[in-house]
Backbone as a chain_set.jsonl record, in Angstrom:
{"seq": "MLAVTDSAGAYYYNAMLWAVENGITNGTNTEGTRGQRVTFLYRELGGQ", "coords": {"N": [[0.848, -1.178, 0.0], [0.566, 2.182, -0.809], [1.789, 5.125, 0.763], [-0.521, 7.475, 1.807], [-0.359, 10.526, 1.986], [-0.47, 13.098, 0.988], [-3.044, 13.989, 0.911], [-4.071, 14.151, 3.414], [-6.406, 15.241, 5.744], [-8.14, 16.174, 3.84], [-11.519, 16.296, 2.562], [-12.187, 13.908, 1.355], [-10.47, 12.017, 2.299], [-10.81, 9.702, 4.055], [-12.418, 8.078, 2.425], [-10.664, 7.662, 0.324], [-8.613, 6.228, 1.617], [-10.063, 3.916, 2.235], [-10.548, 2.947, -0.368], [-7.929, 2.397, -1.212], [-7.16, 0.443, 0.673], [-8.89, -1.592, -0.048], [-8.064, -2.394, -2.504], [-8.876, -0.97, -4.744], [-7.798, 1.337, -5.762], [-4.509, 2.755, -6.075], [-3.835, 4.947, -4.707], [-2.61, 7.025, -6.033], [-2.557, 10.181, -7.731], [-4.587, 10.187, -10.04], [-7.008, 10.163, -12.687], [-7.982, 7.724, -13.439], [-8.919, 4.829, -15.375], [-11.734, 4.134, -17.54], [-12.594, 1.554, -16.995], [-11.53, 1.175, -14.416], [-13.012, 3.052, -12.962], [-15.602, 2.014, -13.258], [-15.238, -0.424, -11.973], [-14.727, 0.491, -9.366], [-17.241, 1.639, -8.692], [-18.88, -0.644, -8.929], [-17.825, -2.356, -6.928], [-18.212, -0.746, -4.688], [-20.947, -0.781, -4.522], [-21.406, -3.295, -3.636], [-20.73, -5.49, -5.19], [-18.726, -8.3, -6.192]], "CA": [[0.0, 0.0, 0.0], [1.312, 3.434, -0.845], [1.444, 6.104, 1.791], [-1.441, 8.486, 1.303], [-0.11, 11.638, 2.899], [-0.692, 14.396, 0.371], [-4.447, 14.36, 1.015], [-4.486, 14.122, 4.82], [-7.24, 16.383, 6.095], [-9.103, 16.458, 2.769], [-12.837, 15.729, 2.828], [-12.282, 12.578, 0.763], [-9.352, 11.213, 2.795], [-11.247, 8.378, 4.53], [-12.867, 7.301, 1.269], [-9.485, 7.26, -0.429], [-7.973, 5.15, 2.373], [-10.889, 2.721, 2.03], [-10.311, 2.461, -1.725], [-6.581, 1.823, -1.252], [-7.166, -0.782, 1.477], [-9.692, -2.607, -0.718], [-7.478, -2.708, -3.799], [-9.572, -0.296, -5.836], [-6.857, 2.319, -6.291], [-3.23, 2.695, -5.369], [-3.659, 6.21, -4.002], [-1.964, 8.056, -6.836], [-3.447, 11.246, -8.183], [-4.966, 10.003, -11.437], [-8.442, 10.02, -12.889], [-8.317, 6.323, -13.615], [-9.522, 4.461, -16.648], [-13.162, 3.867, -17.468], [-12.728, 0.269, -16.319], [-11.274, 1.357, -12.987], [-14.155, 3.767, -12.371], [-16.713, 1.065, -13.199], [-14.908, -1.38, -10.912], [-14.941, 1.183, -8.099], [-18.674, 1.722, -8.431], [-19.381, -2.003, -8.758], [-17.416, -2.834, -5.609], [-18.86, 0.096, -3.678], [-22.345, -1.2, -4.435], [-21.496, -4.635, -3.06], [-20.34, -6.55, -6.116], [-17.447, -8.948, -5.915]], "C": [[0.89, 1.236, 0.0], [0.883, 4.329, 0.302], [0.569, 7.179, 1.168], [-1.335, 9.679, 2.244], [-0.431, 12.993, 2.299], [-2.129, 14.87, 0.496], [-4.957, 14.337, 2.449], [-5.253, 15.393, 5.153], [-8.258, 16.748, 5.025], [-10.427, 15.757, 3.062], [-12.959, 14.298, 2.328], [-11.232, 11.609, 1.303], [-9.776, 9.815, 3.233], [-11.721, 7.498, 3.386], [-11.678, 6.814, 0.456], [-8.742, 6.136, 0.29], [-8.734, 3.845, 2.19], [-10.602, 2.116, 0.655], [-8.932, 1.823, -1.855], [-6.564, 0.486, -0.515], [-7.921, -1.922, 0.807], [-9.236, -2.897, -2.145], [-8.144, -2.048, -4.991], [-8.67, 0.725, -6.52], [-5.545, 2.162, -5.552], [-2.908, 4.016, -4.683], [-2.963, 7.291, -4.786], [-3.004, 9.041, -7.346], [-3.713, 11.111, -9.685], [-6.474, 9.885, -11.533], [-8.857, 8.558, -12.966], [-8.948, 6.075, -14.973], [-11.026, 4.262, -16.463], [-13.414, 2.554, -16.718], [-12.503, 0.37, -14.816], [-12.438, 2.066, -12.3], [-15.357, 2.845, -12.25], [-16.477, 0.053, -12.088], [-15.126, -0.749, -9.544], [-16.422, 1.219, -7.752], [-19.28, 0.345, -8.171], [-19.062, -2.53, -7.358], [-18.068, -2.028, -4.494], [-20.307, -0.33, -3.464], [-22.503, -2.651, -4.001], [-21.139, -5.772, -3.986], [-18.987, -7.142, -5.737], [-16.658, -8.97, -7.191]], "O": [[1.866, 1.302, 0.747], [-0.264, 4.282, 0.747], [0.898, 7.723, 0.114], [-2.122, 9.82, 3.18], [-0.644, 13.953, 3.039], [-2.417, 16.034, 0.218], [-6.157, 14.489, 2.677], [-4.788, 16.497, 4.869], [-9.152, 17.554, 5.279], [-10.446, 14.731, 3.742], [-13.779, 13.543, 2.85], [-11.12, 10.488, 0.807], [-9.158, 8.834, 2.82], [-11.453, 6.297, 3.377], [-11.678, 5.69, -0.044], [-8.288, 5.189, -0.352], [-8.127, 2.789, 2.011], [-10.431, 0.902, 0.535], [-8.783, 0.81, -2.539], [-6.016, -0.494, -1.019], [-7.629, -3.091, 1.059], [-9.938, -3.566, -2.904], [-7.997, -2.509, -6.123], [-8.777, 0.946, -7.726], [-5.485, 1.503, -4.514], [-1.818, 4.18, -4.135], [-2.741, 8.382, -4.26], [-4.197, 8.739, -7.377], [-3.134, 11.835, -10.495], [-7.138, 9.542, -10.555], [-9.976, 8.207, -12.592], [-9.442, 6.993, -15.627], [-11.517, 4.228, -15.334], [-14.336, 2.46, -15.908], [-13.203, -0.273, -14.034], [-12.806, 1.715, -11.179], [-16.064, 2.886, -11.243], [-17.398, -0.291, -11.347], [-15.662, -1.401, -8.647], [-16.809, 0.866, -6.638], [-20.112, 0.197, -7.275], [-19.931, -3.085, -6.685], [-18.435, -2.586, -3.461], [-20.827, -0.248, -2.352], [-23.615, -3.179, -3.999], [-21.241, -6.933, -3.589], [-18.205, -6.511, -5.026], [-15.533, -9.47, -7.214]]}, "num_chains": 1, "name": "protein.A"}
């Protein structure tokens, strides 16, 4: 897991930590691909 320090205190910090811990993102500052965004939404809604 990458250290997520550049966003500490941001309103989305806890959500970003959750996404990193669950393998959805690596915490880098990128928009992500269409597939990554769909995967994020799918997993957030309870899909496996």
